[in-house]
N, C-alpha and C positions, 0 to 999 in steps of 0.2 A: 166519563163525559160530565161536564158541569151542567147544573140545572138550567142555566140560561141557554146553553147550546142545545140541550135536549128539547126545550120548549120552542126554540127557533126552528129546529129541523122540520117539524110537520108543516110549518109555514114556508118552507123552502128557502130559508135564509142561509147564506153561507157564512160560516164563522172562521175567521183567520185568527190564530193565536200565536203571539210572539212573546218571548221572555224579555224582560228589561235588558238583559245582557245582549240578546240578539239585536235589539233596536239600537242600543248604544254602540256595541262593538262590531256589528256586522250589518250595518244599514243596507249595503247593496243587496244582500240576500233577502232582507225583508222587502225592499222595494221591488225586487224581481218577483217575489211571491205575490205581492199586491198587483203588479202589472200583469202577471200571468192570469190572476183571477179576473181582472178587468177584460183581458183579451178573450177569455172564455165566455164572457158575458155574464159572469156571476153577479154582477151588480144590477142586472135587469130584472124587472118583475116578471114572474112566470105568467104565461097566458092563462086567462080564466076560461074554464071550460063551460 
């Protein structure tokens, strides 16, 4: 796990990682992953306790 991802995890950020090749050669897969994360609400801030 990269340092940036590790430091984001406790703050409940979702990290999506894509290679250059995936973005260039398989954009539909990348787009589906992003849309899936949005559909799950991964972009929303967690409720504060």
